[in-house]
C-alpha positions in Angstrom: 15.5 -6.9 18.3 18.5 -9.0 19.4 21.9 -9.7 17.8 24.6 -7.0 17.5 22.3 -4.1 18.2 23.9 -2.0 21.0 21.9 -2.7 24.1 20.7 0.4 26.0 22.5 1.3 29.2 20.8 1.1 32.6 20.4 4.9 32.6 18.7 4.8 29.2 16.4 2.0 30.3 15.4 3.9 33.4 14.9 7.1 31.4 12.6 5.4 28.8 10.5 3.6 31.4 10.1 6.6 33.7 9.2 8.8 30.8 6.6 6.3 29.6 5.1 6.1 33.1 4.5 9.9 32.8 3.0 9.5 29.3 6.0 10.8 27.5 8.1 9.2 24.7 11.6 10.0 23.5 10.4 11.2 20.1 7.7 13.4 21.5 4.7 11.3 20.5 1.8 10.3 22.8 1.5 6.7 23.8 -1.2 6.0 21.1 0.4 8.0 18.2 2.0 6.3 15.2 5.0 7.9 13.6 4.5 9.7 10.2 4.1 7.4 7.3 5.5 8.2 3.8 4.6 6.1 0.8 6.6 6.2 -2.4 5.4 4.2 -5.4 7.2 3.3 -8.7 8.9 3.9 -11.0 7.7 0.5 -12.2 4.5 -1.2 -11.2 4.6 -3.2 -8.0 7.3 -1.2 -6.4 6.7 0.5 -3.1 8.9 2.1 -0.4 7.4 3.0 2.9 8.9 5.1 5.7 7.5 4.7 9.2 9.4 7.5 11.1 13.0 6.5 10.4 12.2 2.8 9.7 12.3 2.2 5.9 11.1 -0.9 4.0 11.0 -1.6 0.3 8.6 -4.1 -1.4 8.7 -5.3 -4.9 6.1 -7.6 -6.6 6.9 -10.0 -9.5 5.0 -12.8 -11.1 5.6 -16.0 -13.1 3.5 -18.8 -14.6 3.8 -22.1 -12.7 1.9 -25.4 -12.3 -0.6 -25.3 -9.4 -0.4 -27.7 -6.5 -2.5 -30.9 -6.7 -4.5 -29.9 -3.7 -5.4 -26.4 -5.1 -5.6 -26.8 -8.9 -7.5 -23.5 -9.4 -5.5 -21.4 -6.9 -2.5 -19.2 -7.8 0.5 -18.8 -5.5 1.3 -15.9 -3.2 4.6 -15.9 -1.4 6.7 -13.5 0.6 10.5 -13.2 0.9 12.1 -10.9 3.4 15.7 -9.7 3.5 17.3 -7.6 6.2 19.9 -5.4 4.6 23.1 -5.2 6.7 23.1 -1.4 6.1 19.8 -1.2 8.0 21.3 -2.3 11.4 24.5 -3.8 12.8 22.3 -6.7 14.0 21.7 -7.9 10.4 24.2 -10.0 8.6 24.3 -10.8 4.9 23.4 -14.4 3.9 22.2 -15.2 7.4 18.5 -15.5 8.4 17.6 -14.1 11.8 14.7 -15.0 14.0 13.2 -11.6 13.4 13.3 -12.3 9.6 11.5 -15.6 10.0 8.9 -14.0 12.4 8.1 -11.2 10.0 7.8 -13.6 7.0 5.4 -15.8 9.0 3.3 -12.9 10.2 3.0 -11.5 6.7 2.0 -15.0 5.5 -0.7 -15.2 8.1 -1.8 -11.6 7.7 -2.0 -11.4 4.0 -2.1 -14.9 2.5 -4.1 -16.8 5.0 -6.4 -13.9 5.6 -7.3 -14.1 1.9 -6.4 -10.5 1.2 -5.5 -11.4 -2.4 -7.9 -13.4 -4.5 -5.7 -16.4 -5.5 -8.4 -18.0 -7.5 -8.3 -15.0 -9.8 -4.7 -16.0 -10.6 -5.7 -19.2 -12.3 -5.1 -19.4 -16.1 -5.8 -23.0 -16.9 -7.1 -25.1 -14.0 -4.7 -27.8 -13.0 -2.1 -26.6 -15.6 -1.1 -23.0 -15.3 -1.5 -20.3 -12.6 0.2 -17.1 -11.7 2.8 -17.2 -8.9 3.0 -13.8 -7.3 6.1 -13.1 -5.2 6.5 -10.2 -2.8 10.2 -9.4 -2.0 10.6 -7.2 1.1 13.9 -5.6 2.0 14.5 -3.6 5.2 16.6 -0.6 4.4 16.6 1.3 7.8 15.7 -0.1 11.2 14.5 2.2 13.9 11.9 -0.1 15.4 8.6 -1.8 14.4 9.7 -3.4 11.1 6.7 -5.6 10.9 4.1 -2.8 10.7 6.2 -1.0 8.1 6.7 -4.2 6.1 3.0 -4.9 6.1 2.2 -1.5 4.7 4.9 -1.8 2.1 3.7 -5.2 1.0 0.1 -4.1 0.6 1.1 -0.9 -1.3 3.2 -3.0 -3.7 0.3 -5.5 -4.2 -2.2 -2.8 -4.8 0.2 -1.0 -7.2 1.1 -4.2 -9.1 -0.5 -5.2 -12.4 0.2 -8.6 -14.1 0.3 -9.1 -17.9 -2.9 -10.0 -19.6 -3.1 -13.5 -21.2 -5.1 -15.1 -23.9 -5.9 -18.8 -23.7 -6.6 -20.7 -27.0 -7.0 -24.4 -26.4 -3.8 -25.4 -24.6 -1.8 -22.4 -25.8 -1.3 -19.5 -23.5 -0.2 -16.1 -24.9 1.3 -13.5 -22.6 0.7 -10.0 -23.9 3.1 -7.1 -23.4 1.9 -3.8 -21.9 1.9 -2.3 -25.4 -0.4 -5.1 -26.7 -2.9 -5.1 -23.9 -3.4 -3.2 -20.6 -2.0 -5.1 -17.6 -4.5 -6.5 -15.0 -4.4 -5.4 -11.4 -4.6 -8.0 -8.7 -8.0 -8.6 -7.1 -7.6 -7.5 -3.5 -10.5 -8.5 -1.1 -9.4 -6.3 1.8 -6.3 -4.6 3.3 -5.0 -6.1 6.5 -2.9 -3.7 8.6 -0.5 -4.8 11.3 -0.5 -2.7 14.5 2.1 -3.5 17.1 1.9 -2.6 20.8 4.7 -2.6 23.4 4.0 -3.3 27.1 5.9 -1.6 30.1 5.6 -1.4 33.8 4.0 -4.8 34.3 1.5 -4.1 31.5 0.2 -0.9 33.0 1.7 1.2 30.2 0.9 0.4 26.6 2.5 2.1 23.6 1.7 1.8 19.9 4.4 1.6 17.1 7.4 1.1 19.5 10.8 2.7 18.6 13.9 0.5 18.6 15.0 1.6 22.1 11.4 0.9 23.3 11.6 -2.6 21.8 14.8 -3.2 23.6 13.3 -2.1 26.9 9.7 -3.4 26.6 8.5 -6.3 28.8 6.4 -7.8 26.0 4.6 -6.9 22.7 1.5 -7.9 20.7 0.6 -7.4 17.1 -3.0 -7.0 16.0 -3.9 -7.4 12.3 -7.2 -5.8 11.4 -8.8 -4.2 8.4 -10.9 -1.0 8.0 -14.1 -3.1 8.4 -13.0 -3.9 12.0 -12.5 -7.5 11.0 -9.8 -9.2 13.1 -7.4 -11.1 10.7 -4.9 -12.5 13.2 -3.1 -11.7 16.4 0.4 -12.5 17.7 1.8 -12.4 21.2 5.0 -14.4 21.4 6.2 -14.4 25.0 6.6 -11.5 27.3 4.4 -10.6 30.3 0.8 -11.8 30.4 -1.9 -9.2 29.7 -5.6 -9.1 30.8 -8.4 -9.8 28.3 -9.7 -6.2 28.7 -6.2 -5.0 27.6 -6.4 -7.2 24.5 -9.8 -5.7 23.6 -8.5 -2.2 24.3 -5.6 -2.8 21.9 -7.9 -4.3 19.3 -10.1 -1.2 19.3 -7.2 1.2 18.9 -5.8 -1.0 16.1 -9.1 -0.8 14.3 -9.0 3.0 14.3 -5.3 3.1 13.2 -6.0 0.5 10.4 -8.7 2.8 9.0 -6.3 5.8 9.0 -3.5 3.8 7.4 -5.8 2.3 4.8 -7.0 5.7 3.8 -3.4 6.9 3.4 -2.5 3.8 1.2 -5.6 4.4 -1.0 -4.7 8.0 -1.4 -1.1 7.2 -2.5 -2.4 4.6 -5.0 -5.0 7.0 -6.3 -2.4 9.8 -6.8 0.0 7.5 -8.5 -2.8 6.2 -10.9 -3.7 9.8 -11.8 0.0 10.6 -12.4 0.5 7.5 -14.7 -2.7 8.3 -16.6 -1.4 11.8 -17.3 1.9 10.4 -18.5 0.2 7.6 -20.5 1.8 4.8 -18.4 -1.3 3.3 -16.8 
């Protein structure tokens, strides 16, 4: 992360790199451990807040009826909008888009939309006339490293938690029903892509997962692997940094597949518990 973030001193850099060479991290984790994940859902449908250690991201899903594009008359629209709150880090400024913001938006686009995580054809109401446009707004609340992975989890939680209004089509007339009239409809999710980011140190000899902010500032390169629990590779991203060997890429992909399964189980458990709670309160 660049910008106004206070750069670590030479002593801090040496301390972090030497500790990592010995298999130690400043927060006590092992090199292949992810920080604790906490998922908070609601109060309204489509709202999720995820904490990855001290990094905190909020995601909210909304929908509207729009006209489809000429090239995809039966496909709905799925879009992502990211916002870095100035209270999350001194590096973020209001009303100013940073490179990191653009990178995260593009990666979420590739990870979730292009990987066909959401069934966009299921968002069609009247072919060529009316489709649902689903928008995911992501806001970074606290930045302590690895925003992308946290944002991906938050976006998927919000999409799984969201339900759109039911509609009735009579001829050319479309009636949108309230939640009181008809139960809302959940989105059709094909699979759950999970972003897993790795940081490289000591000329690529040391690899860490879920880097902290200070590790991001010291690292010589990074790579994000996007994979689902079925071990299907959705996409990968390595923008610059030191080169890494093919066997290291495979090693990272295998670790990412294991972590993706663990995170997916955690997401499903959170959704299941929220559904049970809502059914008990008569909100489902």
